[in-house]
Structures are given as C-alpha cells and as structure tokens.
C-alpha positions, 0 to 999 in steps of 0.5 A: 319305650317301656311297655305297660306291665302285664295285667294278670287278668286281662290283655293290654289294650292298644289304647292304654296310656304310655307309661313313659309319659309323666302324668301331671301331678305324679310328683306333686310335693316331691323335691328333686335335686337334678345334678347335671354333669359334663357330658354331651347328653347334658342338653337332655337335662333341659327337657328333663327339668321341664318334664319333672316340673310338669309332673309337679316336682319341686326341682333344684338344679346342681351344675358341675363345672364341666356341665357348664361347658355344655349348657349354662345355668341361665338355661335352667334358671330361665325355666324356673329352677334354682341353680347351684354351681358352687359349694360356697355360693350360699351361707352355711353348709349348702351341701348338707342343706341340699342333701337333707331336703331332697327326696331324690338326687338324680344325676343325669347325665352320670359320666364315668368320672362322676360314677367313680367319684361317687363310688370313692366317697369323694367330697371335693365338689358340691355334687359329691359332698351333697351325695354324702349328705343325701337322705333320699334316693340316689338315681343315676342315668349313665351316659358315655361311650359304649367302650367306657360303659363296658370297661371293668373299672366302670362295671365295678363302680356301678356294681358297688354303687348299686349294692349301696342302694343307688338305682340305675336308669339306663343306659340304653343301646343307641347311637352316641355322640361319636356316631358309634352305637351300643350300650351307653346312650343316656335313657330318654327324659320321658323314661327317666321321669317314669322310672323316678316316679316309680321309685318314689311311689310309696305303695310298698306293693310287696310289703309283708311278702316273702319273695325267693329268687334264684340267680346265676349258674350252677357248677357240676364238678368233673374233677377238683379243678374242672366243672360244667357250667354256663355263662349266666352272670346272675344280673337278671336275678339280682335285679329282681331281688333288688327291686323286690326289696325296694318294694318292701318284700323280705327277699331271699336270694339263692345265688350260684357262683357269680361276681355280683354284689348283694343288693341292699336289704337282701338275704343271700344264700350262696350255692354251687351245684344244682343239688345244693340249690335244690336243698337250699330251696326246699329249706327256705320254702318248707315241705308245704311250700308255704315259706314264700309268697312268690318264687322267681326261678331265674337261675340257669341251672345245669341240665346235666352233671357227671355221674361221678366226679373224679377225686383227683385231677384228670390227666391229659389223654387222647380223649375224655368221655364223660358219663352225664346224667340229668339233674333234677328239674327244680321248677317242675319239682316245685310246680308238681308239689304245689297243691294250691295257688301259692307260692306264685311261680315264675320260670325263665325259658332260655332259647336260641331260636326266633320269637316263635320258638321262644313263645312255643318253648315258654308255653310248653314249660308253663304247662309242663311245669305248672307255673304261673308265668314264664319269661322267655328270652334269647341267649344272644340277647340276655346272657351277660348283658345289662339289658334284655328283650323278653316275652312274658307268657301266661296261660292266656297271653304272650306280651313282648317287651322291647329291649330294656335294662334288666332293672326295668324288666324286673319292674314289669315282672314284679308288677305282675307278681304283686298284682297276682298276689293281691288277686289271690289274697283279696277277700271274697265279695260281700254276699247280701244274706237272704231273709231269715226263715223264722220257723227254723231259727234256733232249730238244732 
C-alpha cells in the first residue's frame, strides 16, 4: 500500500487515513471509462468499479471480447454501470462519443496484447478505436506474467506509450495466476483508484515552478571505444520529470546516456561525462542558482574518471593500469553555493548495505552536502528496475516507503517538494499594527 507523503514540517501520524482508500466524493463529477481486457485479473475490475462509484465517479464499462471469457457484462451492469462491448451496438460513432466524453480511459487489466495494439494505433475494436479519440487521460494497469512484462517488446511498447502521455499504475511484485512470483501482478483496486484520483486532481501543485532533474549515469572515457560507467537506467529520474510536468511545472531533464523516451512536456538536455553534466547544470541554474525552484539530483554520477583518456584504442596487454582522479561532487558544489533556501535540493544515496547503513549514509550526505531531502535506496532494489524501495530522509525524520513503482515514488517525492516550496514562498502572517503615537507622527 502507498504510504502517506512525507510532510516537510511534521512526522507522519499513525492515525493518518490510508491514502489508498478512496474517499467518498473524491471523483464526484468525473467520467471514467473502465476498459476490461482478457486477463485472469479481470475479476478485480468488478471491485474496481464499485470503488470508483463509491468515490463518486460516473463509470461506463468497455469490455473486449476476450474479457467476457473471464467476467460477463451482466456482472458490471448489475452494479449499475452501462456496458459497451461492440462498436456497432449503438447508433452513430460510439468510439468517438466515448472517447470525447471520458475524463479518463482506465484500462485495467491491460494485457501485453492490448499494450501492443495501443502502441501501434490500431482501431480494429471498440477499445483501440476509442483510445484514438480520447480527449482525457489514458491510464494503464498492466497485468501479465513476469516473463512477459520483462520482454523487450513489452518494455518498448510501454516506454513509447508513456512518452505519448499514458500513465502507468503498476504492475507490482507478487504472485500471478500460474503461482510464479515477480513483477507483473496488477495493482490492487484500492491503489488504482488512489492513483487515478491523484492523476485527475486539478491542483497543478507545481504550476509556475521550474524543476530541474538529473538522471541516468555519466560515462568517463578511457579511450575512444571504452569508458567507465554504471548500470543506472535513468528510470527514476525520468519518472520524476514526467510527474513534475504533469503537475504543471516547467521541467528541464539533464540526462546521461540512457535509452529512455523523453516524457511529454519535458525539455531534455543530453550529456555524456560528469563535466558535461556539471557545465549544463550551471548553465541552466545560473551563477546565482535562481534559474530553478527545485533541483532533483537523481543521476548516478561517476565518482572517478581517468586522469587522461587515450587518443587511440588501447591494445591488449598483460595488464592495464588506470590512473583515476575524483570527479567534482556536483550536489555538494551546488549545496555549498546556495546562499539561501532555494532552489530546494534533493539528493539520492545509493548503498549496498542494510537499512541502517542506508539511513546513516543518507543523513551524512544531507549534512555534508547541505541538501533538504535525501532519497536513500539499495542498489539491488533499484538499479534497472521498474520499482524501488526507498527511505526519505530529512534533518528531522526518516520515512521508509514500501516497494512501489517508480512513478508512485515520484509522486511522494514531488508532494514533499511542492509542500516545501509552498512553505518557503508563503507570505508572512499578518501582524496587527499597534497604536500610533500621534506625538511623533510626521516627525522626520
């Protein structure tokens, strides 16, 4: 279950409501088109419908042919939802009507086949044709065997759909129908409703803000064909950039060499080496650092580089000795140069130890580098994965989050950043003036 966002001013209370539970009326007036596809997880869509209606949404259900092999139309209509299962079952152009009046098209479960067909822009059934006419948001809750989820074709399809603006809810790690366990289980209905509610809320919490995000690794050349780097995929930083853009921020993403599509609405600046990332950062932030409201340093910057890079390819020999020198510490450099409280600085700490080591490393980094928040994560639970388990560490508290999709962690992180910015820019409380001393009024 998703934990409450970290409040910059207070520790979370054990009595706080569960944010995964949909509040009554939270979706009042919203039109949700729930598309159910052919997966064993289709049975969860029945509970999903009930939760959406409980939250006040007007829900219509779209059933594919294969979905009806798992759950019938009568089940959904019995719960009070209009059901559509045939493009030609109503006069006019049903797919156009559905696509134009829905605030959100929620595909749950979203099978590997449906993801591929949506990516291709197919229009050979009611679901795909409606998606092409959609004016609202497209939310996808994938469900499939872990082997399918990790297949290169599925990963490419998902990446392209996200680049076009689709939002993913899950999948999560858990047991699937076969009894196997891994990433591919559909998120629980409560979590899907919570994510949908968050997506549709109209607060534009970062509207008017400039958020700068660094992501991915850096590469330090040894010779023209070899380099030092790490296994960072950039997924966490790209998720943060995407979510910040959806919250109305102007987003600049400074990306190391990764194979990730640029999120919708994000300005991307590609770099290679640490020095290139450093130069680009200062160019964006400006000498006074006032070029951004918040800086999220998610990139896995190389700590060392060869003192010199060979001009020609090094030939095989008995042994090779590299003379390494430290790279500049970009986060510490910016923290030291920050004279006030802006931009809000967020750093990441990657370790290989247990939670105590993670927390200690994060708190040390927080103090040494003069940042506001450190996100601590273990290498084995983060690098290259679609989910992560992190600790959010400030100068007053440490908040552990459970294993969550990186998009959900981005939400938590940006909730904190937005609240911090609001607190820093809030006008001072009104002070009632005291009585005027008339004897001095007008005296120079």
